[in-house]
C-alpha positions in Angstrom: 22.5 9.9 -64.8 23.8 12.4 -62.4 26.7 11.7 -60.0 26.1 10.9 -56.3 27.5 14.2 -55.1 25.3 16.4 -57.1 22.2 14.4 -56.1 23.3 14.5 -52.5 23.9 18.2 -52.5 20.6 18.9 -54.4 18.3 16.7 -52.2 20.0 16.2 -48.9 18.6 19.3 -47.2 15.0 18.6 -48.3 15.3 15.0 -47.3 16.8 15.9 -43.9 14.0 18.4 -43.1 11.3 16.0 -44.3 12.6 13.2 -42.0 13.3 15.6 -39.1 9.7 16.8 -39.1 8.8 13.3 -37.9 11.9 12.0 -36.2 13.2 14.7 -33.9 16.6 13.3 -33.2 19.1 14.9 -35.6 21.6 12.1 -35.3 19.0 9.5 -36.2 17.7 11.7 -39.0 21.2 11.9 -40.5 21.6 8.1 -40.3 18.2 7.5 -42.0 18.9 10.1 -44.8 22.4 8.8 -45.4 21.3 5.2 -45.5 18.5 6.0 -47.9 20.7 8.0 -50.2 23.2 5.1 -50.4 20.3 2.6 -51.2 18.7 4.8 -53.8 22.1 5.4 -55.4 22.7 1.6 -55.6 19.3 1.3 -57.3 20.2 4.1 -59.7 23.4 2.4 -60.6 21.5 -0.8 -61.4 18.9 1.1 -63.5 16.1 0.1 -61.1 14.9 3.7 -60.6 12.8 5.7 -63.0 12.1 8.7 -60.8 14.8 9.5 -58.2 12.6 11.9 -56.2 9.7 9.5 -55.9 11.9 6.6 -54.8 13.8 8.9 -52.4 10.7 10.2 -50.8 9.1 6.7 -50.5 12.2 5.2 -48.9 12.6 8.2 -46.5 9.0 7.8 -45.5 9.3 4.1 -44.9 12.6 4.3 -43.1 11.2 7.1 -40.8 8.1 5.0 -40.2 10.1 1.9 -39.4 12.1 4.0 -36.9 9.0 5.5 -35.2 7.3 2.1 -35.0 10.4 0.6 -33.4 10.4 3.5 -30.9 6.7 2.9 -30.1 7.4 -0.8 -29.4 10.5 0.2 -27.4 8.4 2.6 -25.2 5.7 0.0 -24.7 8.2 -2.6 -23.5 9.9 0.0 -21.3 6.4 0.9 -19.8 5.6 -2.7 -19.1 9.0 -3.2 -17.5 8.6 0.0 -15.5 5.2 -1.1 -14.3 6.6 -4.5 -13.3 9.4 -2.8 -11.5 7.0 -0.4 -9.8 4.8 -3.3 -8.7 7.8 -5.2 -7.4 9.0 -2.1 -5.6 5.5 -1.5 -4.1 5.4 -5.1 -2.9 8.9 -4.9 -1.3 7.9 -1.6 0.4 4.6 -2.9 1.7 6.3 -6.1 2.9 9.0 -4.2 4.7 6.4 -1.8 6.2 4.4 -4.8 7.5 7.5 -6.3 9.0 7.4 -6.0 12.8 10.7 -7.1 14.3 9.1 -7.3 17.7 6.7 -9.9 16.5 9.4 -11.8 14.7 11.6 -11.9 17.7 8.8 -12.3 20.2 8.4 -16.0 19.3 12.1 -16.5 19.6 12.3 -14.8 23.0 9.2 -16.7 24.2 10.8 -20.0 23.1 14.1 -19.1 24.9 12.3 -18.2 28.1 10.3 -21.5 28.0 13.4 -23.6 27.4 15.3 -21.8 30.1 12.5 -22.4 32.6 12.2 -26.0 31.5 15.9 -26.5 32.2 15.4 -25.5 35.9 14.2 -27.5 38.8 10.5 -27.6 39.2 10.6 -25.6 42.5 12.6 -22.7 40.9 10.4 -22.7 37.9 7.2 -22.6 40.0 8.6 -19.7 42.1 9.5 -17.7 39.0 6.1 -18.3 37.4 4.3 -17.3 40.6 6.3 -14.1 40.7 6.3 -13.1 37.1 3.2 -14.6 35.5 0.8 -14.6 38.5 2.4 -11.4 39.9 2.5 -12.6 43.5 4.7 -10.9 46.0 7.7 -12.6 47.4 6.0 -12.9 50.8 2.9 -14.6 49.2 5.2 -17.0 47.3 7.2 -17.7 50.5 3.9 -18.5 52.4 2.6 -20.7 49.6 5.9 -22.6 49.0 6.8 -22.9 52.8 10.2 -21.2 52.3 11.7 -18.0 53.4 11.5 -14.7 51.4 15.2 -14.9 50.9 14.8 -18.4 49.4 12.2 -16.9 47.0 14.6 -14.1 46.0 17.4 -16.6 45.5 15.3 -18.7 43.0 14.0 -15.7 41.1 17.5 -14.1 40.9 19.0 -17.4 39.7 16.5 -17.7 36.8 16.8 -14.0 35.9 20.6 -14.4 35.6 20.1 -17.4 33.3 17.6 -15.5 31.2 20.0 -12.6 30.9 22.6 -14.9 29.6 20.3 -16.8 27.2 18.6 -13.6 25.9 21.7 -11.4 25.6 21.2 -11.1 21.8 17.6 -10.0 22.4 17.9 -7.5 25.3 17.4 -4.4 23.1 14.2 -5.9 21.6 13.0 -7.0 25.1 13.5 -3.4 26.4 11.5 -2.1 23.4 8.7 -4.6 24.0 8.6 -3.8 27.7 8.7 0.0 27.0 5.8 -0.5 24.5 3.8 -2.5 27.0 4.3 0.1 29.8 3.5 3.1 27.6 
């Protein structure tokens, strides 16, 4: 029986090149070849090996196969994970693209306006609604409500001031909505 060093020197290069032809990472190849040499040497010491070359080649082949099969499984898992991440990312992108802040805040703004108007006396509310929703002139409202034009202006100004206060956090969005409507 030869010693380990002489077998290693004699067969290492061939073993390395054999495994490298299938496993293209030299560090992995070195690990595989070294591990196999140690295992075969242990088998030689225990007199379990009749032909060193046959056992060495078989174990190199099996170790390289195990590594490559493991890599294939790893790549499949990575692909599945990448696909899942891509689907999640696509979902988040489409959700964000569909998000329309104007629509989201429109309901809030509408609710604040309704509550502000409800908090005002019926006469002030009626004058504001005739002005803003029915688009009547101040003179038409004054004639209909039997008050002066100055009285109409007072009621409208009072509610507009309240709306400005209550909608202060939404003014930028309101301007965007108004700009969008006017263009």
